[in-house]
Structures are given as structure tokens and as C-alpha cells.
N, C-alpha and C positions, 0 to 999 in steps of 0.2 A: 883201843886200836883194833878195829875190825879187819878181818881178812875175808874177802868176799869171793866166792866162786860164782861166776856168771856164765851161762851158756849164750854166747853172742849169736844172734840170728844173722842169716845171710842178708847182705846189703845194709846192715847197721854200721854206722861210722863209730870208731873207737875214740870218741870224744864226747865231752859233755856240752860244749858250745853248740849252738844251733847250726844246722847245715841247711842250705837252701832247698834241697830236694830229697834228702834221706833222713831216716830216723837216726837218733844218736843214743848213747848210753843214758841220757837224761830221760829218755822215753820209757826206760825200764828201771832205773835205779834212782831212788830219791834220798839215799843216804848222803848227809853232807860231808864235804871235804874228802872224798875218796878219789883216787886216781888209778888208772890202770897200770899195772906192772908188766909192761910189754904191750904189744899191739897185735891186732889181726886186721888185715885190709877188709874193705867192704865185701869183697867177693869170698872171703873165707868165713867159716863159722866155727863155733865151739868154745872151748874152755878159755876164760879170760879171768885173771886174778886182779883184784882191786884192793887197795888199802889206803888208809890216811897216814900210814907211817912211812916217812921218806926213806929211812934205812932199810925197812923191810921191802919196800918197793925196789930199792937198788939190789938187795940181796937176791930178789926173784929174777929181775931183768938183766942184770950185769953178766955178760958172757964169762967173766972170770970165776963166777960162782958156779957155773956149770949146771944150772938146774936143767935136767934133760926135758925136752918138749917133744911129745909124740903126736904125729899127725896121721890121718888116714886120708889117702888121696885116691879118688876114682880117676883113672887115666884112660885116654884113648889108646888102644892097642894092648898088646900082651907082651910083657918083658920076657927075655930069655936070660939065662944065667949071666952072660956077658953084660947085658944092660943092667942087671941088678949089681954086678960087681963095680961097674962104672958109677952108679948111683951111690954106692957105699964110699966112694971118694978115696983120696981127694979128687975133686972134679973142678976143672978150670972153667969158671963162668965169665971170663973176660976181665971183669973189674975185680974179681977176687977168686981165690981157690978155696972150695969148701973144705972143712975138716972132716975126717973120717966120721961116718955115722952108721947106724943100724938100719938096714932096709930089708924088708921081706914082703913077698906077695902073700895076700891074705884072701879069704873068702869074703864076699860082701857082708858086712856086719849085720847081723839079724836085729840088734838092739838099736840100730841107727834110725833116727826119725826121717820122715820124708821131707825133702827140701821144698820150700815154697819160693819161687816157682820151681817145678822139677827140672832136672837135667834133660835137655833135648836129646832124645835117643836117635842114633843114626843106624838104620838097619844093617848096612854093610860095614860098620865100624865096631869091632868088639871093644869092650872095656874091661878093665882089670882094677883091683884094688890093691894099694901098697900101704904098709905101715912103715913110717920113716921117723926115727928118733934122732934128734939133733941135740948137740950141746951148744950150739951157736944159733942164731936166728936173724939173718940178715934180711933185708926188705925183699919180700916175695921169693925167698930162697927155694922153697919146695917147688913152687911153680916153675922157676928158672931151671932147677935141676932136672925136673922131668921133661921139660921142653928140650933141654940140651941133649937128652938121649932119645929123642923122638917119640915121647909119650906125653902129649899135652894134658895138663891137669883139667879135668871137667868139674871136680868138686873136691874141696879141701876143708877138712875138719880137724881142728886141734882137739885131741882127746885127753891129753895129759900134760901137766906142768908139774915137775918134781914128784912128790908123792900123791898129788891129787889127780883123779881120773874121773872122766864121765861115765866110765863102765862101773866104777865102785860107788860114785855119787851121782846117780842118774838125775840129770836136769834136762827138761825139754827146752828148746830155744825161748829165750826170754826169761827163764827162771834163774833164780839165785839162792844161795844159802851162806850163812856165815859159819867159819870154822875157826878153831883156835889157831893163832899164828904159830904156837909151839909145834903143830904138826908138820910145819915146813922144815923145821931143823931136825 
């Protein structure tokens, strides 16, 4: 029962079946019968966990298990304390209200790889970096949260799931490693 940590590159689909125009997980992982425990949209990059164990997959991805997920987001604009408090929630996004989360402004991470293609820089639009840790993970939640407070996300990288982190287990985009599932518990 492998537990795979994979650094999903930008624009890669979180599926093994073929996609008409984009790379998929099958272009990077040839381990049979593994499935992602959770997803990242094509525009997001970073840590994805995969396993062949259905119970383990459920334990990782189910919101009731509260595996914290940490994202770093490069946003357009500079947050003030009021905006950071709004992001910490609860924040009404229309179809749901977010649960409280941890949000802080950070310096640009020195260890983070360059994105291909790079973010388009606007000379008159400053950018900031936020670290956001959620215990839930609704579809495009971080992007929707930052947009709701006037800070559109330019780049989104999931850097940690539960005890696993790309800071402590450095993997470049497209790289993976196997870890003992017991580390999750």
C-alpha cells in the first residue's frame, strides 16, 4: 500500500485518463492502481498525495478527518490587517461560508521553484504572498477567498498536507517519492 507524495506541475490535470490538450498524472506516475487523495485544479501546483488504499485515501481527503492543507498564494495587491482578518473567516462566498483558517502574509519563499510559464508581472500592480492553512478544501476555495477580499490569486501552490510538506521533503515539479503511510497517523 504505497503512499506517494507528488509535486504536481502547473497545468497538469489531476486524473490518469487522457485529456485532449493537457498532461495528466499518467505522464508522471506509472505506479499501477493509485489514485489522488484530493485534487488540485490545473492552474494550481504543489503537493498531491496518492495511494492504492481506499481507506487511506478517504482518511486523507475527507473533511471530517481535518488533515490541514497549507497553500501559499501570490496575490495581486497588498493586504492590510482587516483583509487578513476577513480571510481568516468565516467568509461568505455565496454558496458556502468558509470555516475559520490560519492566514498570514509571508515573504516570497526563497525555496520555491520558478513557474513555467512565469507569472505575468504588471509594473503598476504590487503582489504579496500569503500562507493559508485550511481544514476544509472546497473547489477553488483559496482562489475564491482571495478574490472575495479584492486580492486575486496569481499563483497557488499547495505546500503541505497533514504532516507532509514540500519544505521538509523537497520535490521539484513532476518529482515524487514514496513514504510510509504510518507517517500520516
